[in-house]
N, C-alpha and C positions, 0 to 999 in steps of 0.2 A: 207220885208214890215215893214213900220213904225208902231208904236203902234196905231196911229190915224186910219190908214187904216185897221188894224186888228179889230179895235172895229167897224167900220163901216160895215165891211163884217159880223161880228158876229151879229149885230143888224138887217141886212138885211135878214139873214137866220133864225132868231129867229122866231118860231112859224110855220115854214114851215114843212110839212110832205110829204114823198114819197109815190106815189101811189103803189098799189100792183104790177102792171107791171114793175114800175121802180125798185122795190126791187128785183123782179125776174131777171131782167136783170143784175143788180149788182151782185146778188149772182152767176148767171151763168159765168159771165166774171171773177169774182175772185176764181172761183172753181179750185183747183189744184194748185194755185199759193202760194208761200211762201212770207210773208212781208218782205220788204227790211230791216226792223230793227229787224229781228228775232234774230241775234246774240247779239245785244244790249239788247234785252229783256231777253235772256237766262242768260246773265252775271249779269243783274240787279236782277234776281231771284236766283242767285246761292247762296246757303247757307240759304236761306229764309225757315223758319218753319211755317207751317200753324197752325192756332189756332184751338181749338176744334170746334168752330162754323164753320169755313171755311171747315173742313174736313166733317162735316155733310152735309153741302150744296153741296160739291163736290160728296159725296156719293150718295146723292139723285138725283143729276143731271145725273149721270151714270146709275142709277138703271133702269132696264128694257130695256136697250139698247142692241142690239145684238152685238156679237163679230165681229170686223171688220177684213176681209180677204182681200188680195191683189186683188183677183178675184175670180170668181166662180169656175173656173177650178182648181185654187190651193187649194180651200177648198175641192173640190171633190177628188182631188188626195191625200191630207193628210188623209182624211177619208178612202180612198181605201187602203193606205199603211198600216193602222193598222190591216188589216185583211189578209194581204198577207205574204207569206214565200218565202225564197229564192228560185229562179228558179232552182238551181241544187241541192236542199236538197233531199237526198235519191236516186239521180240518179247515183252516183258514184259506182264503184265496191267495195263490202265489203268482206273482208277476215275473216275467222274464225280460231283462234288460241287458244291454251291453255297456260296460264301463266306458265313459268318454276319455279316461286317462289311459288305462292299460288295454282297453279294447277287448277285455275278457267278458264272456257272458255270465250272468249271475242271476239267482233267483231271490226274492225278497217279498214279504208281505206288505211292504210300504209302496204305495203307488207313486210314480213319478221320480224314483230315485235315479241319480246320474252316476254315482260312483259306488263301486263294490265295497269299499272300505274307507276308513278315515285317512289312511296313508295316501290313497289316491285323491281324496278330496283336499288335503293339505298341499299336495304337490300342484294341484290346479289353481288353488286359491291362496297363494302366499307369494310375497315378494312383488316384483313388477308385473307378474301376471294376474294379480288381483284386480277385481273390476273397480275397486276404489283407490288404486294406487295413483299417486300424484307424481308425475314425471318431473315437474319443476319443484324441486325441494325448497327453493327459495320461498315459495309461497307458504310453505308450512312454517317457516321461520317467522315470516311477517304475521301470520295468524296467532302464533304463540305470544307475540308481543302484547296482544290485547289482554288487558288485565294485569299486565306486568307492572314493574316499578316505575318505568318511564311513563306509562299510560296513566298510572295514579297520580303521579306528580303533575302531569298536564292537567288532569281533571281538577285537582285541588287549585292549581294556579288560575284556571277559568273561573271558578266559583269565588276565589278571592278577588280577582279583578271586577267581577260583577256584584261584589259586596253581599254575596249569597242571596241574591233576589232574582226571582223568576223574571224572564223577559217580558212575558205577557202581562203579569199581574203582580202588584207589589205585595199583596196580602195572601199569596198562594200558600196553602198548607200542603204538607207532605214531603216526601224525600226529594232533595234537589239532585239533579243529574246534569252531566256536562254533555252537550250534543254537538256532533260534528256537522258544520254547515255543508262541507264537502264530504262525499262518501269515503268511509274508511277503506272500502275495497277498491274504488275507482281512482282515488287520489292517495297513494301510499306515502308520496313525498310530502303531503300536507297533514299527516296524522298528527304531529305534535306541534303544529303551528298554533300559537295562542290566539291569533285572529281568526282561525277556523273553528273555534269554539264558542259556545254560548250556553248560558246557565238556564235550565228549564225544570219546572217541577215534573214529577212523574206522570201526571195527568196530561199536561201539555206536551211532554216528550212523546206519549204514545200517540197523541193526535197529530203530531208532526210526522211521525214515522209511519203510521198506518191509515190515517184519515185525511191526509192531504192538507193539513194546516200549514200555511206559508210563513216563514220567518223573514221579515224585511228589517234589516239592521239599520236602515236609514230612518225609519219611523222611531 
């Protein structure tokens, strides 16, 4: 529309008022609808801070108005859930045991429990009282050596001595591995002895370890 037409329309509507029936019909037709420029309005208000006077007016406008719920059913349901408990609370089978640590009786829904709490469980199963505790700490140090730097150097030295060829077959394919002729566990002093090692492919190594294949170095 041109500016002249806009001015004429404005002057034509000036001073006119809607009747109560017209206002009621407009309100009814617009109820539940979102304005088409709502997103533009939100962006224009983004970051805007109300003044102290606007905050007071906004507070007075909302004062005395009831809290709005989606529906009467949702309000009734929310109030009902405040006073309800779980449907299966107390309906399960409860077992009575005595804690093996503090000797106090306790009830639980789990069958076969030995401790009343995690605290008692930790006190019983930690440190030297744990069932997997190793009293000879030197064994842990020896076990940690497996896969370490010294072990890798020994493995490379064995393969270099054997020219990276499997003991059983010259044309073996697959990963080459260094095998201990004397057990790692039973002979800890011979673990890094070069004469105690031999080069095997992965297939023959598994057969030696688990299927009884014998290694005869004299052959």
